[in-house]
N, C-alpha and C positions, 0 to 999 in steps of 0.2 A: 503493499500499497503506501502513495506517495500522493500526499497534498502541497499544494504549491501553493503562496500565496501572495498579492500583490496589488497595487492599486489602478483604478481605470482615471488616468490622467494622472498632473502633478498637482501635491499639494500644495498647499498655497506656505509653509512653513521652507519648501525647499525652496521659494521665490525669498522669503526670511533672509534665508541662510545667503542671500548673493549670488546665487545662481540662476542665471539665466536663460538656459539652452537645454532643451530635452535631451540633447547628447550628453551631458551629466547626469542625468537620471539613475540609468542603469547602475553608475559609480554611488551615488547617494543611496539607491535602495539596498543594495548591499551592503552599505556601511550601517543600516538602521537593520536589519535582519530579516528583510522580506528577498523573494524568490522570482516574482513575475511583474509584467507591466503591459495596459492594455494601452495603446495607442490611439488615441481616436480622432477619424476624419470626420465625427457627427456634425459638422456645421460645414464641410467641405474639403477636399483634396487638395491643400495648397502646402504639403511638404515637398523640399524638392529630393531629386534621388541622391544627391550628394549628400545631405543630410541625415534620409532615409539608412545610409550604408552605414556613416558614422555611430548612429544610434545603435545599428546592428553589431558592429562590432566592438561598442563597449558593452554591448548585452551579455557577447560570446565572453570579452574579458573578466566578466564578473558574473558568468552564469546565472543571468537572467532572462527567463523563458517570457518570450514576445508574443502575443496577439493585437490584433487591430481591430475598431469598432469601424465600420464601413459607414456612409453617410444614413443619417436618421431620417433622409428624405425617400430613400428606396421604397419604392411600393409597386410589388409584383402583382396585388389585387387588384389593379388600376384595368376597365376595357379599354381605355387609350394604348393601342399599341406602343405609341413613342414614346409615352410613361414607362411601358415596359423595357423600349429598349436604351433607355435613359438608364433606369435600373440596371438592366445588365452590364453598361459601359460604368456605372457608379461600381458595382462588383468587381469589375474585372483590374479596372486601376488601382483599388484597392487591393487586389492578390497581387498585382503587379509590384506596388510598392512594399508589399508584404515580405513577397519573395526577396527583392532588393535588400530588406531589413533583415532578414531571415526570422520574421514573424511566422509560426507555423499556422494559424488559426486566424479565417477574418469573419466577424461577428457581425450579424447584420438582422433588422428587422424586417420582417417578412412583407408587411403590409397595412391599409388599410379597407376596412370594409365599410364604412362609416356613409357612402352615397349609394351603394348597390347590397342588394342582399347578400347574406354569410356566404352561401355554398357558391353562387355565381363567382364571388372573390376569390374564392379559395380555389377554385377549378383554374382561374385565370394566373393565381400565386402559383401553382405547380406545375401550367404551362411555363409560364417566366423561368421561374430557379430551374427548371428541365433545360431551357436556353441557353441560360447564363451556364450550366453545369459544362456545356457543349461547347461553348465560347472558352472557357478557361482550359479546357481540355486543348484545343486547337490554338490556345496559346501557351503551352507546356506549362504551365502552373501545378499541375498536380505530378509527383506528391509532396511538393514544396511546402504547399497550403493546403488546410481542411478547412473549408465551407461551414459556419456555425451559427444558423436561423438559432433567433431566439426568443423564449415564449413572455410574452407581451404582458402589460397589465392594465389594458384597456378594455371595456367591452366592443368599443370600432374598431380595434385592431385584432390582426388576424394573427395567431400564436398562440392557442390554447396549446396544452402539453399532448393534447391529442392531434392537434395540426403538425405542430414540430415533429412528434414521431413519423406522422404520414411523410411531411416533406423528406424528412433523412432518410427513408427508404427508397428515396429518388437515386439516390447513389453513393456509394462505400464511401465517398469523400464529405459527406456530410455528415455531422456528428452535432447535436443538442449544445444551444448554451442555454441552461437551466438559469434563469433569474427567479432565486424564490422569493425576493420582496416582491418582484411581477406576480407570482402566483398567487401569494399572499393578499395581493390587492383585487386581482381578480375574482378571489373566491372571497372579498370583504372579508378577510381576515381568516383564510382557511387554514394556518400553517401553528396549529396551538401543543404537538404534542408529537413523542416519536413516532407513534404511526401515521400521522399524516405526512412528516418527511420521508417514511418506508414506503408510502403508499406510490409517494412518484417515483421513485428507484423501481419498486415493482412493476410499473407500468413503463419503464424506459426498458429495463429486463425483456420484459415480454414482448413489447413491440419491436426494439431493436439487436436483443442477445446482449451476449457478458461483453463483446467488444467494446459497445457503449460506455460501460460503467469501470474499463480500464483507459478512457483517455477524454473523461467528461470534463464540459469547460462551464463554469458556474459563475454567476454576478451574485452577492449579498450586501442588500441592505435595507437598515430600516426603511418601513413605507408607509405614509398617510395615505388614503384611501376615501370615497367616497360610494354613494351605488355604482357610478361611472367608472368605478374602479382606480387605480394608481391617480393620486392628486402631486405626491412630493415626498422627494428621498430625506433621510436624516441621517443624522449621527449614530452610532452607537450608543452614545451618552443620553440619547433621546429616548428614553425608556417607556414613553408613553406609547408608542408604535412598537409594531411585529416586525418581522419574528425572531426569534429568540436564534442565536448561533448554536448556544451549547447544544441544543436538541438536534440540529444537522450534524454536530460533530461527532456526536455518537452512533448515528445513522451511516456516516461516511465512515467510521471504525467497523462497525459491526457487518456494512455490506463488502469490507473490502475494496473500497473505492478509490482508484486515482481519479484525484479532480486539480482543477486549478481554479482555486476560488479567486474571482477581481472584487475588489469592495469597491462599491458606486457612491460612497458615503459622501455627503456636502463638504469641500473643499477640506477636511483633514482624511481623505481617502486611503492615504499611506499609514497614518497613524491607527485608523479604524482596520484597516488590514492586517497591520502587527498584533492589533488587540485579537483578532480573531483566529489568528495564530498561535496567540498564546494560549485562548481558551477552547483550542485543539488538541494542544499540546499537552496540557492539563488534565483532558478528558483522556488520553492515550495513557498519562501518566498514572492515573488513577487505576487502568485496567492492569497494571503491572506491581501490584503492591499485595 
């Protein structure tokens, strides 16, 4: 069993210490005791290839596992072919930079079902993702990257656990990003016990087999929700909101899962990632006593 921990993006404390470039972030993460880093293209792909390469070189040097989050505005659920084609290109560009950086995973949001019925949107999504995978094969981006559709937290978004499992059955190079905060929010507080978390892993095993649990990509944060689902991400210290990581840690250990846990807390995501790692190690040590 191996579980790696890291932040999504750069913590404010990194900049407060005088650093300005993400090139230095792998070194900083290693120094504080973390193992992974998810670089985000969420609001646009504006990273130069030279910079991507330098980030990757430092990640190798300091043994930091890299992933990339593709733009948030990818929408494979659209009826518009142009939107589908643009989404394919966003995923292609993200994957190309991931390869240059040495990032082995590319996370993306499947799309929206706000304007059309969910069944139609999901059929379009499966079509679009299949076309995207064909493009990535042509671009020789496999096996350098794995594509990771994410479970989503809002009612008007595609990305339930069942939908993500179905998408990942399109091709071997797809594995889920399980965002536990999103699942908690979509279920309006669904994750409150060990059995709630076990249900997720049992569904993954049933739908995708053991291989899925040997290279799982995860997001975690406390999250606020409404009847419509996700509202806002919070930090671990904001205990008015769930879910509780200690419950997940117990299940990761029990199920012998390999996982990369990316923390999406607000601003202090690296500090919270380190706290997640501490909680996990505490749960692991308790079994050895």
